[in-house]
Residue frames as qw, qx, qy, qz and C-alpha x, y, z in Angstrom:
[[0.803, 0.509, 0.045, -0.308, 90.66, 118.86, 63.42],
 [0.387, 0.667, -0.636, -0.006, 94.37, 118.17, 62.50],
 [0.330, -0.320, 0.844, -0.275, 94.57, 115.63, 65.35],
 [0.756, 0.233, 0.535, -0.296, 91.68, 113.66, 63.92],
 [0.652, 0.682, -0.264, -0.202, 92.97, 113.97, 60.39],
 [0.157, 0.590, -0.791, 0.038, 96.35, 112.52, 61.51],
 [0.554, -0.080, 0.760, -0.332, 94.52, 109.57, 63.30],
 [0.764, 0.488, 0.228, -0.355, 92.28, 108.97, 60.30],
 [0.598, 0.735, -0.316, -0.053, 95.22, 109.13, 57.76],
 [0.938, -0.194, -0.007, 0.288, 97.83, 107.30, 59.92],
 [0.480, 0.625, -0.151, 0.597, 100.17, 110.27, 59.83],
 [0.524, -0.372, -0.392, 0.658, 102.20, 112.23, 62.30],
 [0.017, -0.961, -0.176, -0.211, 101.72, 115.84, 63.42],
 [0.462, 0.110, -0.297, 0.828, 104.51, 118.35, 64.42],
 [0.342, -0.846, -0.334, -0.235, 102.96, 120.26, 67.36],
 [0.095, 0.510, -0.423, 0.743, 104.18, 122.81, 69.94],
 [0.694, -0.463, -0.539, -0.116, 103.51, 121.10, 73.29],
 [0.166, -0.625, 0.451, -0.615, 103.66, 122.35, 76.85],
 [0.721, -0.166, -0.666, 0.100, 104.50, 119.46, 79.12],
 [0.601, -0.786, -0.017, -0.142, 104.61, 119.50, 82.94],
 [0.865, -0.283, 0.042, 0.412, 108.23, 118.38, 82.83],
 [0.509, 0.126, 0.148, 0.839, 109.71, 121.37, 80.97],
 [0.087, -0.554, -0.301, 0.771, 109.31, 125.10, 81.59],
 [0.282, 0.496, -0.250, -0.783, 108.89, 126.14, 78.03],
 [0.868, 0.358, 0.216, -0.267, 106.83, 124.40, 75.09],
 [0.299, -0.408, 0.745, 0.435, 108.79, 122.21, 72.81],
 [0.658, 0.361, -0.341, -0.566, 108.17, 121.11, 69.23],
 [0.515, -0.153, 0.838, -0.097, 107.29, 117.32, 69.01],
 [0.521, 0.137, -0.623, -0.567, 106.44, 115.03, 66.24],
 [0.498, -0.014, 0.742, -0.450, 103.60, 112.67, 67.36],
 [0.358, -0.051, -0.776, -0.517, 101.84, 109.84, 65.57],
 [0.490, -0.046, 0.484, -0.724, 98.46, 109.75, 67.25],
 [0.283, -0.051, -0.872, -0.397, 96.16, 106.85, 67.08],
 [0.341, -0.533, -0.774, -0.032, 93.52, 107.28, 69.78],
 [0.149, -0.489, 0.169, -0.842, 91.68, 109.81, 71.89],
 [0.557, -0.386, -0.729, 0.099, 90.52, 109.18, 75.42],
 [0.285, -0.708, 0.032, -0.646, 88.96, 110.97, 78.34],
 [0.379, 0.118, -0.769, 0.502, 90.27, 110.45, 81.88],
 [0.323, -0.690, -0.624, 0.174, 87.09, 111.83, 83.57],
 [0.207, -0.791, -0.119, 0.564, 88.64, 115.33, 83.53],
 [0.115, 0.729, -0.355, -0.574, 90.58, 115.96, 80.30],
 [0.893, 0.434, 0.060, -0.108, 90.99, 114.74, 76.84],
 [0.465, -0.552, 0.611, 0.326, 94.23, 112.89, 75.87],
 [0.736, 0.562, -0.302, -0.228, 95.81, 111.72, 72.63],
 [0.834, -0.277, 0.441, 0.182, 97.52, 108.47, 72.68],
 [0.553, 0.815, -0.166, -0.055, 100.51, 108.88, 70.42],
 [0.868, -0.004, 0.025, 0.495, 103.98, 107.62, 69.50],
 [0.149, -0.947, 0.146, 0.245, 106.48, 110.30, 70.41],
 [0.780, 0.551, -0.150, 0.255, 109.19, 110.44, 67.66],
 [0.079, 0.783, -0.480, 0.388, 111.66, 112.13, 70.14],
 [0.494, -0.461, 0.639, -0.367, 111.36, 109.67, 72.99],
 [0.449, 0.226, -0.807, -0.309, 110.55, 106.74, 70.68],
 [0.049, -0.189, -0.934, 0.300, 107.68, 105.45, 72.83],
 [0.253, -0.596, -0.584, -0.490, 103.95, 105.70, 73.16],
 [0.163, -0.111, -0.479, 0.856, 102.78, 108.33, 75.55],
 [0.013, -0.766, -0.642, 0.018, 99.67, 110.24, 76.63],
 [0.230, 0.074, 0.058, 0.969, 99.37, 113.88, 75.62],
 [0.126, 0.641, 0.541, -0.529, 96.85, 116.32, 76.97],
 [0.394, 0.591, 0.493, 0.503, 95.19, 117.88, 73.90],
 [0.050, -0.978, -0.201, -0.015, 94.74, 121.19, 75.54],
 [0.492, -0.709, 0.280, 0.421, 98.48, 121.51, 75.87],
 [0.587, 0.287, 0.501, 0.568, 98.88, 121.13, 72.08],
 [0.059, -0.676, -0.119, 0.725, 99.53, 124.88, 71.49],
 [0.411, 0.655, -0.295, -0.561, 100.08, 124.77, 67.75],
 [0.846, 0.154, 0.484, 0.160, 100.09, 122.28, 64.85],
 [0.044, 0.767, -0.398, -0.501, 102.85, 123.01, 62.40],
 [0.505, 0.469, -0.589, -0.422, 102.23, 120.44, 59.72],
 [0.949, -0.072, 0.207, -0.226, 102.05, 116.80, 59.04],
 [0.138, 0.605, -0.772, -0.141, 104.73, 114.16, 58.31],
 [0.684, 0.074, -0.698, -0.200, 105.04, 110.35, 57.93],
 [0.800, -0.523, 0.045, -0.290, 104.10, 108.20, 60.86],
 [0.152, 0.642, -0.731, 0.176, 106.84, 106.72, 62.81],
 [0.148, -0.075, 0.946, -0.279, 105.08, 103.70, 64.50],
 [0.430, -0.270, -0.702, -0.500, 102.00, 101.55, 64.09],
 [0.553, -0.426, 0.209, -0.685, 99.28, 101.60, 66.78],
 [0.919, -0.063, -0.316, -0.225, 99.29, 97.93, 66.72],
 [0.678, 0.096, -0.526, 0.505, 102.55, 97.78, 68.72],
 [0.212, -0.500, 0.311, -0.780, 101.21, 100.00, 71.60],
 [0.469, -0.109, -0.865, 0.140, 101.05, 97.17, 74.03],
 [0.053, -0.179, -0.596, 0.781, 99.89, 99.32, 76.97],
 [0.417, 0.118, -0.123, -0.893, 96.99, 100.58, 74.83],
 [0.645, 0.067, -0.638, -0.416, 95.87, 97.03, 73.80],
 [0.367, -0.058, -0.861, 0.346, 96.26, 95.40, 77.17],
 [0.518, -0.554, -0.248, -0.603, 93.01, 95.43, 79.10],
 [0.219, 0.188, -0.767, 0.573, 93.26, 95.28, 82.86],
 [0.483, -0.544, -0.618, -0.297, 90.42, 94.09, 85.09],
 [0.044, -0.319, 0.485, -0.813, 89.66, 96.14, 88.20],
 [0.455, -0.441, -0.771, -0.070, 87.53, 94.20, 90.69],
 [0.172, -0.429, 0.214, -0.860, 85.70, 96.78, 92.89],
 [0.474, -0.420, -0.761, 0.139, 84.24, 95.82, 96.20],
 [0.311, -0.881, -0.094, -0.343, 82.63, 98.03, 98.95],
 [0.085, 0.648, -0.567, 0.501, 85.31, 99.25, 101.46],
 [0.626, -0.160, -0.759, 0.083, 85.61, 96.42, 104.08],
 [0.233, -0.129, -0.592, 0.761, 85.60, 98.73, 106.97],
 [0.408, -0.211, -0.152, -0.875, 82.02, 100.06, 106.09],
 [0.526, 0.016, 0.681, -0.509, 79.08, 98.82, 108.07],
 [0.358, 0.263, 0.880, 0.167, 76.86, 96.15, 106.44],
 [0.299, 0.782, 0.509, -0.202, 74.18, 98.62, 105.49],
 [0.072, 0.833, -0.251, -0.488, 76.73, 100.99, 103.94],
 [0.264, -0.267, 0.843, 0.385, 78.27, 98.12, 102.00],
 [0.384, 0.500, 0.776, -0.021, 74.88, 97.21, 100.70],
 [0.237, 0.887, 0.164, -0.361, 74.26, 100.82, 99.57],
 [0.063, -0.647, 0.582, 0.488, 77.68, 100.85, 97.72],
 [0.382, 0.090, 0.890, 0.230, 76.81, 97.48, 96.08],
 [0.359, 0.739, 0.564, -0.086, 73.60, 99.15, 94.65],
 [0.031, 0.852, -0.170, -0.494, 75.50, 102.37, 93.73],
 [0.038, 0.583, -0.686, -0.434, 77.92, 100.43, 91.55],
 [0.825, 0.238, -0.228, -0.458, 75.58, 97.60, 90.40],
 [0.063, -0.467, 0.872, -0.133, 77.63, 95.01, 92.25],
 [0.888, -0.071, -0.305, -0.337, 76.65, 91.36, 91.96],
 [0.895, -0.171, -0.320, 0.258, 77.89, 88.99, 94.81],
 [0.559, -0.753, -0.036, 0.345, 79.42, 91.88, 96.46],
 [0.432, -0.434, 0.404, 0.679, 81.74, 93.00, 93.54],
 [0.631, 0.739, 0.186, -0.143, 81.86, 94.46, 90.06],
 [0.682, -0.123, 0.371, 0.618, 84.48, 94.10, 87.41],
 [0.249, 0.926, 0.019, -0.284, 85.52, 97.25, 85.53],
 [0.809, 0.158, 0.261, 0.502, 87.89, 97.00, 82.49],
 [0.063, -0.943, 0.130, 0.299, 90.55, 99.61, 81.91],
 [0.745, 0.580, -0.189, 0.270, 93.29, 100.02, 79.25],
 [0.773, -0.307, -0.152, 0.533, 96.67, 99.62, 80.84],
 [0.378, 0.356, 0.089, 0.850, 97.71, 102.97, 79.34],
 [0.249, -0.580, -0.065, -0.773, 95.00, 104.70, 81.33],
 [0.658, -0.387, -0.620, 0.179, 95.25, 102.66, 84.60],
 [0.339, -0.088, -0.378, 0.857, 96.88, 105.49, 86.41],
 [0.213, -0.186, -0.137, -0.949, 93.97, 107.73, 85.56],
 [0.653, -0.335, -0.542, -0.409, 91.28, 105.27, 86.34],
 [0.597, -0.311, -0.592, 0.443, 92.70, 104.55, 89.81],
 [0.148, 0.004, -0.200, 0.969, 93.04, 108.32, 90.40],
 [0.383, -0.265, -0.304, -0.831, 89.45, 109.00, 89.22],
 [0.726, -0.398, -0.505, -0.244, 88.03, 106.26, 91.46],
 [0.330, -0.755, 0.399, -0.402, 90.24, 107.42, 94.39],
 [0.985, -0.170, -0.005, 0.036, 91.85, 104.03, 94.46],
 [0.636, 0.514, -0.307, 0.486, 95.31, 105.52, 94.22],
 [0.369, -0.770, 0.243, -0.460, 95.11, 106.68, 97.82],
 [0.194, 0.450, -0.801, 0.345, 97.40, 105.16, 100.52],
 [0.544, -0.346, -0.764, -0.012, 94.51, 103.60, 102.45],
 [0.233, -0.152, -0.530, 0.801, 94.45, 106.38, 105.06],
 [0.340, -0.219, -0.232, -0.885, 91.14, 107.81, 103.86],
 [0.464, 0.010, 0.631, -0.621, 88.07, 107.17, 106.02],
 [0.268, 0.165, 0.931, 0.186, 85.94, 104.33, 104.71],
 [0.296, 0.746, 0.515, -0.302, 82.95, 106.64, 104.25],
 [0.148, 0.789, -0.272, -0.531, 85.14, 108.88, 101.96],
 [0.073, -0.349, 0.843, 0.403, 86.78, 105.99, 100.04],
 [0.749, 0.175, 0.181, -0.613, 83.68, 103.81, 99.82],
 [0.937, 0.317, -0.122, -0.079, 85.25, 101.20, 97.44],
 [0.446, -0.619, 0.612, 0.208, 88.36, 99.13, 97.50],
 [0.577, 0.524, -0.563, -0.276, 90.32, 97.24, 94.81],
 [0.934, -0.216, 0.212, -0.188, 89.90, 93.60, 95.49],
 [0.922, 0.157, 0.127, 0.331, 92.68, 92.46, 93.17],
 [0.078, -0.967, 0.198, 0.138, 95.21, 95.32, 94.03],
 [0.523, -0.474, 0.621, 0.340, 98.35, 93.11, 93.84],
 [0.612, 0.372, 0.615, 0.329, 97.30, 91.85, 90.20],
 [0.293, 0.929, 0.204, 0.094, 96.52, 95.44, 89.11],
 [0.277, -0.879, 0.288, 0.260, 99.84, 96.84, 90.39],
 [0.663, -0.099, 0.589, 0.450, 101.67, 94.44, 88.15],
 [0.468, 0.587, 0.509, 0.422, 100.20, 96.41, 85.22],
 [0.127, -0.917, -0.128, 0.355, 100.92, 99.94, 86.47],
 [0.650, 0.626, 0.032, 0.429, 102.68, 101.81, 83.77],
 [0.539, -0.183, -0.181, 0.802, 105.85, 103.69, 84.67],
 [0.008, 0.816, 0.288, -0.501, 105.19, 107.34, 85.49],
 [0.142, -0.447, 0.446, 0.762, 107.24, 108.17, 82.40],
 [0.226, 0.309, 0.833, 0.399, 104.60, 106.73, 80.07],
 [0.029, 0.868, 0.496, -0.006, 102.44, 109.75, 80.79],
 [0.420, 0.477, 0.058, 0.770, 103.67, 112.96, 79.36],
 [0.221, -0.780, -0.116, -0.574, 101.80, 115.16, 81.80],
 [0.768, -0.596, -0.211, 0.102, 103.20, 113.82, 85.05]]
């Protein structure tokens, strides 16, 4: 409830947060502006007052809320959140023709492809969820889809440091 209040009022929260990069929880001041689900967990997109940048925070890792304070940044300047990246999905090219047709039906592809839009801030999670983050060694039957515009998408890949949980 405190997280929603902070988003609604445009204020910051002081939270005790357990990251994957530190062995013990730390107190953070966060100015949250959005909630998002990566297919597995809920995240808060927030400006971190300590690191002075927008990052993703797994909500379940917010162990305590210790009050509110003034916001440190506006969500309008979170470029990775406002940048939309098109992912052009196609059937894996090494599948048989009949399997490619089945995948086209599964994903509602027209002309052998479908365009999926993703926020740049969540690109890492979308690629992982779609299993498009793999190195290409997976069998076509397991991978099933490929990213037609991989080079263009890779130009938008956020640095691993923009995600707090990594």
